[in-house]
N, C-alpha and C positions, 0 to 999 in steps of 0.2 A: 504494499500500499504506499503510495507516494507520500501521504501525510506522516505515517509512522517513520518513514525513512528520513523525512525532514527533522522530525523530533529527535531522533537519535543523533543526527549529525549536529543539530543545533544545541543539543544538551538540554532541551527545555525541561525534561523531567528533573534534572539536577540544578537547573538554572545556570549551569556553568557557561555553555555556549551562548545562551540567551543574553546573559548579562554582559558578555563581551562583544555582542554584535555591533559592528561599526556602522556608522551612517553611510548611506550611499553618497557618492560625490556628485557634483553637478554634472560631471561628464557621464556618470552612470545613469542619472535620471533624465538626461537630455532625450527628448522625444516621448517621454512618458507623460500621460495626461494628468492634469490637475483634477483631483477628485475630492468632493466634500460629502461626508455621510453624517447622518443624524443617529444618535444612539440613546433611546429612552432607557431608563433604568427603573428598578422597583424600589428605589430608596430615596429618602429625603436628603438634601444636601448636608443637614446637620450630622449625619452619620459619615464622618469623613473617611473612615476605613472602607466601608462598602461603596459609597458613591465615589470616594477618592480613587478606588481601584479602577472604576470605569474611566475617570478622568486620566488616570495614569496610562491606560491603554491608548487613548487618543494622543496624549503627549508623546509617548514613545514612537508610535507610528509616524507622527509628524517629524520627529527627530531623525528617524532612520531614513525617511524618504525625502529629506531636504524640504520639508513642508509641502510637498506636492500631493500627499494623501493625508487629508485632515478628517478627524472624526470628533464630533462634538457631543459631549454627554449631556443628557437632560434628566433632571430629577423626576421622581414619580409625580404624575399629574400635569407636567408641563406640556407633554404631547399626548400621552395616553396614561391611563391609570396604572397603578403599581402592578396590578395583576393582569394587565392586558399587553404586556410586552411581547409575548410569543405571538399573539394574534396580529399585532402590527407588523412584525417581521414576516410572518407567514403571508400576509396580504400584500406585502411590498410597500405598505404605507411609509415605512422607514427601511433603511438598508440593514440595520443591525440593532441589537439590544443587549442589555446586561441584566440578568435576572437569576432567580432560583427556580429550577424547572419543576420542583415538586408543587409549585403553585398551580400547576396545570394538570393535576391528576384527574380532574373532572373530565378531561378530554381522553386521557388514557393513563391508568395508574402507573404504567411503566416509565413515564416521565420522571418519576421519583428516583429511579436508579441513577440518573445523571446528577442527582443532588445528594439525597440521603434517604435511607429507609431505616425504621427502627431496628435496633440491635445489629446494625450493619458495620461498615468500615470506619476506622479512624482515618484521619487526613492522609497519612502515608499509605495506608492500604488502598484508599481511594485512588491515589495517583498510580499505585502499582497496577491496580485493575485497569484503569483507563489507558495508561500508556503502553503497558506490556502484558496485561492479563486478558486482552480481548474486549475490554469495555468499550472503547471507541467504536470498534467494528460492530459490536452487539447493538449499540444504540443508534448507529447511522440509519438503518432502515426506518425507524420510528420518526426521526427528525426529517428524513427525506419526504415522508408523507405530509409533513407540514411545511414543506418548501424551505427547510432550514439546514444549515451546517452549524455544528456546535464545537466550541473549544473551551477547555477548562480555563477559568479566568479568576480564580480566587478560592480560598477555603478558610473558614473561620476556626477550624479545630473544634474539639469537643465543646459543645455549648452547655450553658446552665439550664436547669429544668424549670426556671421561671419564678415569678413572684406571686404570692398567695396572701389573701387577706387573713386567712386563718391557718393555724398549724395543721400539718398533715401527719397524724400519728399512726393511723391505721388505714387499711384499704377502704373501710367504710367512709372515711373522711373524703374520699374522692367522688362519692356518689352525689349527683346533682350539681357538681361543680361546673359553673359556666366558664369555660376555659378557652382563651384564644390560643389556638395551636394549629400550625399549618401541616400540609403533607398527609402522609398515611397515618401519622401518629394519632390524629383525631379519630380515625376508624378503630384503632387499637384501644384507645382510652374510652371510646363509647361503650365497649364491651365491659368496662369496669364501672359504668354508670355516669361517666363524665359527659357533659353537654359541650361538644367541641364547636368552636366558631373560628372561621378563617377571616382575619382582617389584615389589611395592609398596615405597614408600619405607622404611617401618620394618623391612623384611625384608632390605634390601641389606647392611648392615654385617655382620650375623652370617654371611651367606653368603660374603662376601668374606674375612672373618676365618678361617672354617673351610676355605677353599680350594675351596668349591663353585663360586665364581666366580674367574676370572682377571682380570676387568676389569669396571668398571661405569661408566655415565654417569648423571648426574642432572640438574642444572641448570647451575650455575656456581659460582664461588668462594665466594660468601656462604653458599649452602645447603650446598655440599659440605664446607666447613670445619666447619659445625655437625654434620654427619653423621659427620665424622671419617675420611673415606676416605683422607686423606693419611697417616694413622697405619699403614696397611697397604700401600697401593700408592703408589710414589713418582713415577711418571711421569704427567704431566697433559697431555693432548693437546687440541689445538684445530685448526680449528673443528668444531662439530657440523654436518655436512652434512645431517643429518636433521632439525634443528630450527633453521631460520634465523629463525623468529619465531612460536613456538608460542602459540596463543591458549588461554586457559583459559575454561571455559564455566560459565555459570549455567543450570541446567536447571530448568524448572518443569513439573510435571504439567499437562497442557493443561486438564483439568477444573477444577483449582484456579485456573489462570490465568483462565479464562472467568468464574469466580465472583467475581473481584476487582472492586471498584469502580474506575472509571476513574482517580481520583486516586491510588489505590494502584498501579495499573499504571504510571502516569507516574513515581511515586516509585521504583519498582523498576527501571525502565529507566534512570532518571537515575543511580541508585546504581551499577548495573552499568557504565554509561558512564564514571563517575568511576573506578571500580576498574580498568577497562581501561587507563586512562592512568596512574594512580598506581602500579600494580605495576611497570611497566618503569622508571619514574622512580626508584622505591625501589631496584631492583636496580642501576641505573646509578650510584647513590651508593655502595651497599655492596660491589659486586663489585671495583672497583679496590682498595679498602682491604683486602679479604679476600685478593686475589691477592698483594699485597705481603707480607702476613703468611705466606701459604703458601710463597712462594718463599724468604723469609727463614728459614723453618723447615726448608728442605731439599727442598721439592718441586721436581722437575725438569720444567720447562715445555718442551713440544715441539710443533712443528707436525706435523700428519698428513703423511706422505710423499705427494708428488704422485701417485705410482703407485697408492696406495690410493684417493685421491679419484677418479682417472680410472677405475679399475676399478669402483668403486662407482657412478659416474655411468652407465657402460655398463650395469651390471646393473639399475639402477633402471628403465630404460625396458623391459627385459624383464619385470620385475615388473608394471609398469603395463599392459602388453599382456595379461598373464595375468589381471589383476584385471578388465579390461574384459570378458573372456570369462566371468567368474564373478559379477560384480555389476552388475545393471541400473542401480543408482544411480551406480556408478563410471563406467560407460559413458556415462551421461547427463551427468554433471557434468564429467568430465575434459577433453573437447575445448575447452569454453569457459574452463575454468580455465587450461589450458595456453596458450591464446590470450592470455588476460589476463596471465599470467605473463611471456610472451615480450615483450609490449608494455611491461610494467613494467621488465623487465631492460634493454631498449633505452634507456628514459628514464634509469634510474639510472646506466647507463654514461656517459651524456653529462655530467651535472652532479654528482650525488652521489659517484660513484666517483672521478671526477677530482679533486674537491675533497678527499675523504678521503685518497686516496693521496698527495697533495701535503702537506697539513698534518700528517698523522700521521708522515710521514718527514722533514719539514723540521727543520733544526737552528737556523734563524734565530731562532725564537721559543722555543727550548727553554730550560728553567730552567738557569741557570749552575751549574756544578759547585761544591760547597761547598769552601771553603778549609780545609785541614787546619791 
């Protein structure tokens, strides 16, 4: 596959080649057309890591092509609503868009594979599946049906499980909970008695404030602090079993993609590859700082009860069986996805998990307590 060949040569998966990609010279861009694209996103401008990732792609493409290929990012609502990005790209209303594809499970639940599904991959495993585990090839036919080409363009890492007005001590506390939650997780939690609601980012705070919602999840401390959820709901739970490593997507209308000169295609893929690495790095710097501020301000940090996690995991496989009966793409993709996931989990248990569990709990290298 030509695209996979490019990724390996460019080092997009490791960001090595991508970060070193030089700009085209004026001589190299001579004769190439000037192109301007519009890129709606699913995020408000206040979320500088999510929206900033889209802006970064446009900036890098312009830098690489000597400003001859320009892509302008638009916040949610400026061109289309936060949850209509796929529709706009499919219709050719815009050339491209930046979004989370699990927003579109109403069209086909298999769209969630290109973002995150409950008890699925962490960020590294997602990259492994997409770049070298057959993920890109598995997803291509689905996106082709919607006139789209897709590229990984960010990852948040494992997210938090959200903000709750009341403490969740038992599985019974989940029943009747009006919970803003996207993707397939809503289907899973519905089996536990939760009332799931999917709202775009800008609409969450007002709903939580008015009591239309009892709880909400978004991303993690850095973004959640900006959106102010801690001002209304004091209990902050972890981890998000539904988003172990959600990938953000750059979608391109396939007709527009095919019209691009090869140097512009390479520039765009390179920029998306860089964005895919940089987003999580940005969150990994910002989240610890934001979490400290939130806890210092009164946020009550809590782990999800084990009973809730176990009940959700049992429910998730019921949902997956149901989806296999409803979606031909889900039925086609899931068996190989699950096989790859199980292999990844086996490996991560051996080295990664053992290392993490030791060093994160060790007191040997812990910072000494400050003297009073």
